[in-house]
N, C-alpha and C positions, 0 to 999 in steps of 0.2 A: 171243441176248443178251437178258437181261431188263432191265427198267427198275429200277435200284437205288433203294432207299428214300431215300438221302441226296441223290440227284440232284434230287428234287422240291424239296428245301429250297434247294439251291445255285442252281437255275435261276430261282427266283422273282425277279422284277424284272430279269431279263435280257431282251434284245430279239432275237427270232428274225429272222435275215437283215436286221437293221436296220429291220424293218417292224412286227413283232408283239410288243409288250411283254407279258411274262408277268406279269400283274398279281397274280393270286392262284391258288393251287392249288385245283382243284375236285374231281378224282377220279383214281383209278388202277385199273389191272387188272394181270394178270400180264404184259402185253405192251405197255401204253401208259399215258400220263399225260395229263391234261387240265387246262388252265389257262384262266382268264378273260383275254381280250385285247380288241383292237379291230380293226376293218377299215376304215381311213380311205378306201381306194380305193372301197369301196361304201357309205360313209357309215353304217357300223354301229358305234355307240358301244360296244356290248357284244356280243362274240362269244366263241366257245369254240375253242380250238386243241388238237387231239389230236396228240401226238407219240409215235412208235413207232420202234423200231430199224429201220434200213434193211438188211434181209437181202438180199445181192446176188442170190440166185436168185429173189427174190420182189418186189423193189423196183419194177422197171419195170412189172410186171403190176399192182401195186397202184396206182401213179400213173395208169396207163391206165384202171383201173376208176373212180378218183375223177374223172378227166376226163370219162368218160361220164356219171357221176352228176351232175356239175356242170351238164350240159346239160339235165337233166330238169327238169320243172316240174309239180308236183302240190301241191295245197293241204294234203295230209297227209304230205308228205315234207319233212324238213329240207333247207334250202338248203346246198350246199357253196359257200363263197365263194372259197376259194383252196387250192391244194395245192403241195407242193414238197419239196425236200430242205434240210436244215440240219445244222449241226454244233454240238454242245453238249458241253462237257467233253472235247473231243478225240474224240468218237464221232459217227458218221454216223447221221442220223435222217431219217425222213419226217414230214411234218406235213400236217394238213388243218384248214382254218379253216371253221367252220360257225356257224349261228345259235346263240345261247345260250338254253337252256331254263330257265324258272323252276323247274319241278318235274318229277318223273318218277314213274311208277307204283310203282317200287320203294319210294319214300319213303312213299307212302300205305300200302303193304302192311306196313310196319314197325309201323303202328299199328292197322290193322284190315283185314279182307278186304273185297272189293267185294260188293255185293248182286247177285243175279241180274239185276235190272233195270239196274243200272249196267253190268254186263258186256254185257248185250244192247244197250245204247246205245253201248257202246264199239266193238262189232263193225263196224257199217256203215262208219265212217271207216277202220278197219284193213283191212277187206276191199277197200274202194275203192282204197286205196293198193297193196295186193298185186295186185289185178286189173290195175292200170295197169302195174306192174312185169312181171308174168307175160306180159302181152300184148306186151311188148317183149323177151321171152326173157331176163328178168333175175330174179334171186332176191334176196330181202332178206338172208338169211343171218345175221341177228342178232336175231330176234324174241325178246325177253325183257323183263321189266318195266323195267329201266333205260332201255330204248330206246323206251318209250312216253312221249312228252314233251308238255309244255304250253308253247307259245310264243305269246305275244300272245293268250291265251285260246282257243287252238285246238289240237286234238290232232294231233300229228305223230309220225311214226316216224323214228328216227335213220336216216340214209342212207349213212353212211360204210362200212357193211358190204356194200352192194349189189355184186353181181358177175354175170357172165353165167351163165346156166344151162348145164350141161354141162361147166363147168370142173372140174378135179380139185380135191379138197378140201384142197389144201395151204394152210397158214396158220401164222403164228408163234403164234397163240393155241392153247392146249390145248383138246382136245374137252371140251364141257360137256354137262350133261344136256339142254340145249336143242337140241343137235345130234343128228340122227337116227341110228339104228343103223348106217345105211350110210355115215356120215361117215368120210372118209379111206379108204374101201374102194373108192370109185369116183368118178364125177363127180356134182357136186351138182345138185339138181333142184328144181323148184318144190314137189315133195312134201315136201322138207325144211322148207320154210316152214310147211307144214301141221302137221308134227310139233312144231315150235317153238311154233306157235300153241296146240296142244293142251296142251303143258306149261304155257304161260303162263296159259291159262284155268284150269287146276287151281290154280295158285299164286294167281291173282287171287281165286278164290272161297274158298280155304282158308288163304291166307297161306303155304302150304308147297308146293313143287313135289313131284310124285310121285317116289318112289324106284323106280329100275329099273336093270337091269344089261345091259351090252352083251354079256356072256358067256352070257346066257340067251335063250330064245325065247318065254317066256310073255308074256301080255299085261300091260300096265302096270296095276297095281291102283289103283282109285279109293277114296277114303274112303267109309265106309258111309253117311254123311250128306251125300254130295255132291249138289248141286242136281240134281234129277231131269231138269229140262228140258235140261240140258247133257250128260247121261251119254252119249247116243248120239253126239252131235257129237264129244265129246272122245275116245271110244273109237275112232271112225273116224279121227280125226286121229292117234291114237297106235297105229295098226296098224303092226306091224313090217315089213309088206310095203308099200313105197312106192306100188305100183300100186293098192293098195286104199284109199289115203287119198282123201278128197274133194278136188275141185278148188275153186278160189276161187268160181267161178260157182255151185256148189251151195250153199255156205254163204251167199253173198250173197243168193240167192233165199230161203233159210230165214230170214235175219235182215234182210230188206229193210226199210229205214226207211220209215215211213208218209209219204205226200206231205205237204208243208207246208201248213198251213191258210192260208186267204185272209188277206192283210194287212189289219188293221183300219184303217178310215179315222179320221182325227182327229175328235173330237166337234165338233159345230157350236157356235157361241157360245151358242145358245139352250139347249143341253143341259148347259152347264157351270155349276156352282154359282157364285153371284156372287163368293165369296171364294176359290174353288178355282183352282188354277193349271193350265192346260192343258199337256199335255206339249209339249216343244219339238219333238219329232219322233216319228213312229211307226215302230218298228223291228221287223222280222220275226224271229222265232226259230223254228227247226224244232221240232216237237212233241217230238222225242226229246231235245231239249236240256234234260233235267230235272236241271239242275245248280244248285248253290248260288250260282254266279256265272257269268256268261257274257258273251262279247264278242258284241254283237248289231249291230255295224256291218255294213253290207251287204258281202258278199264280192265280191272282184274276179272279173272274167269268167274262166271256166275254159278251159283249152286244149282242143282237140279230144279226144274219147274220154274226157273226164273228167266226172264229175258235179259239180254245183255244190258248192263247199266246204261241208261240214257243220260247223256250229259245235259248240262244246263239248258233250261228253257228260258224264254224271254223274261219271265218273272224273276228268275234267279239272276239273270244278267242285270235286271233293274236293281236288284239288291246290291250287286257288286258295283254298279255304276254309282249308287248312293255313296259307297265307301270311297270310290275313286274321285267323285266330285268333291266330297268333303276334303280329301287329300289335296286336290288341286287348289281349293279355296285356301286351305292351310298354307300351302306352298306360296301362294300369292301374298298372303298376309305376312308370312315369314320373310319373304324377300323385302317387303316394304319396311319391316322393322329391323332387318339385318343389314340394310344398306346395299342391297344388290344394285348394280348399275344399269339395270334394264327394268322395264315395266313388268307387272305380273303376267302370268301365263295367259290370261284371257286377252292380252293385248300384244301378240307377237309381232304386229305390224311395225313396231318401233325399230325392229332390226331389218333393215332393207338393203344392206350391202349384198351385192351379188356373190354367190358362192364361187370359189376358185375353180379352175378347170379340172382339178383333181377330184372334185366331188362326184358322187354317183350320177348317172345319166338322168335327164329329165323324164317325167312319166310318159308312158305311151299306153295304148290300149293293151299291148301285150305284156307290159311291165308296170302294172298299177301300183306295185309296192314302192317303186323308186321315186316317189314324189317328195321333194325337199323344199324347204323355205329358205329365205336368205339368212345369212349368219355373219357374225363379225369377221373381219379379215384375219383375226388371229386363229380362226378355225381353218385348218388346212385340208382336212378331210372329214366329211360326214358319212357315217355308215347308217343306212336306213334299214330298219328291221324287215326281214322277209317273213311273210306268213303265207300259208297255203291259200289257194283260191277259196276253198270251202270254209276255212276259218274266217277269211275276210267276209264271206257272204253271211256269216252268222252275226255280224255286228249290226247294231242299231244305234244310230247317233255316232258319237265320237268317244273313243276310249283314250284317256290321257294317262300316260305313265311317266313319272318324273324320276330320273336317275341322277344321283349325286356322284360325279366323277372326280377322282383325285388325279391331278396331272403333274408329272415330274418336270424337271428343268428342260429336258429335251422335247417335251410336248407329247409324250406318250401317256395314256391312261393306265395308271398302276393299280387302281381300285375303282370298282363301280358297285354302288349299292342302291337299293330302292329308297327313294326319298319321301314318297307319299304313302297313303294307305291302300294302294291298289291290292285287290285280292285275287285277280286273275293270274294264276301261275303261268299259263301259256304265254300271254302277252308280256308279262313281267320278264320272263326268261328271254323272250325275243328282244326286248328293249335293252336289258343288261348286256346281252351278248353283243348287240350292235354298239353300245356305248363303249365297250372295251376296245373297239377298233377305230375310235375317233382319233384324230391327230391334230395337235395344236402347234402354234408357232413356238419356237424356243424362247425361254425366259431369260431375263438378264441376270437373275440370281437363282440360287438353288432352292429357295423356299417353295414348297408344293402349292399348287393352285387348285381351287375348287370350282367346278362348273356344275350348273344344273342343266341337264339335257332333258328337254321335254319332247316326248314322242307321242304323236297322235295317230291313232288307228281308226280308219273309217272304211266303208265299202268302196269309196272312190280311190283310196290309196293311203299310204302312210307318209307322214311328214315329221320333221324334226326341227327344233330350233334350240339355241343355247343361250345361257346367261351366266356370266362369270360373277362369282361372289367376291366381295372385297376380302382382303387378307384378314384373318382372325375370325371369320364367320363360319 
């Protein structure tokens, strides 16, 4: 039984088993549909619920697999919050509730391929999760771009496809090019994950998965301009003989992440420039986290046999940059429609008045954080966010965080909130903390003023510029 197109429209706003409201349709495949929901039992405000037909011959085995997965704990695997049976439209279904992901790799690949460096940085977390599963005689069974997810600024693999190694390849899903040649002809194995990884690597680097036929025995062709450093790895993963494919440990050794550098100590009071602001805290970021935005809060302690959680890789940064860029575009459009008295964020050059002497010092080689742009004369003090050297080194491109600041009559910021869709908690916290310290000229009346403060983070330094919204916006 397939999931009918009209069911997704009919189901929206229904409540599964009186517990899980189907708030919004998210995605579908030829055998399942996903909605946004919530999981009050585990205090999760935003979760995803996948619903699929309950095939009598497979239902109990699927529920058993999900129960096994729900007991797993790994920093790079999605949590399963609940599973069960339900009825919708008079039909029987299975459902699984899991963490909601902000973005996935497939969404990035619609716009551009990953660079070899981004793929190299993606692999340690992926291989770490696979090593964990394979050590427990489990296979992922669903490695493909939509299942590489960003959750709370961390790379995770979808986990609802996990099942025991050695199980027969029965499934209600149709075979896809990510499934190995031996799929449905025997029992699934960890070698099948290596095949899917090989297909995914080709797609990640070229935006297009390789074409191959189950009816032929020749090797899978790679594009002529395929990244040479990945040719051997991918060819081994795509060997039609599963016994010839590499095991996870081999690839993990090949793409082993460099050990994290020493955490920097906060600068002493003597080494801080008089008007510069010292960082509120020093946060460690792994060297491989060369991303445009990253969560750099300390990871929780890892269970036995796990490596410490590796924070975002370049691909996950690219995911969060998509969100930030969309937020920036929205902010620009919002300004143009709400009557803001400056040009959109993409054109800060329109504000060219020199900053007053009370602003933070100009950038230097020793203080790259303290780079500021010109601002209107009503801005008496700009506070530039401070980030650690290692966090700054993780940035690729420019991260834009827009903060909406409410300013009282005396010119103090009384409230600061995120105004765009940025998903990097670390850089968002830094921007909001800095925004609260801005100072504006005293107003003639008591009505509060609203300013949009645009903070830009890059490897070269951090900048800020401001735009006041007209009253009533």
